[in-house]
C-alpha positions, 0 to 999 in steps of 0.5 A, a space after each residue: 500500500 502506498 503512503 499519502 502525504 497529507 496537506 496538514 503534514 506539508 503545512 506543519 513542515 512549512 511552519 517548523 521550517 519558517 520558525 527555524 529560519 526565524 531562530 537562525 536570523 534572530 539577534 541574539 541567536 536562538 538555538 532551535 532543537 527540532 523534535 522529530 521522534 514521537 513529538 505528540 504536538 511538541 515540535 522542539 525546544 528553543 534556548 535563548 542566548 545572550 551576548 557577553 561583554 566580550 561580544 561572544 554568544 553564549 546560551 542563557 540556560 533557559 529552555 522552552 518547549 515549542 509547538 509551532 
């Protein structure tokens, strides 16, 4: 039996990709970790970063769960 790609799956993938692009372009940078296995509505997690006095980007040690 052949599998079918549902429109809802395509829309969901576009949403996750758009959010990943947003995180990559954000200043300061937002670390995005996509959940791809048994996500049950959770698409991934983000970790905020901060800019140090030396101008380096470091994780701010705050993680949130994201549903896109």
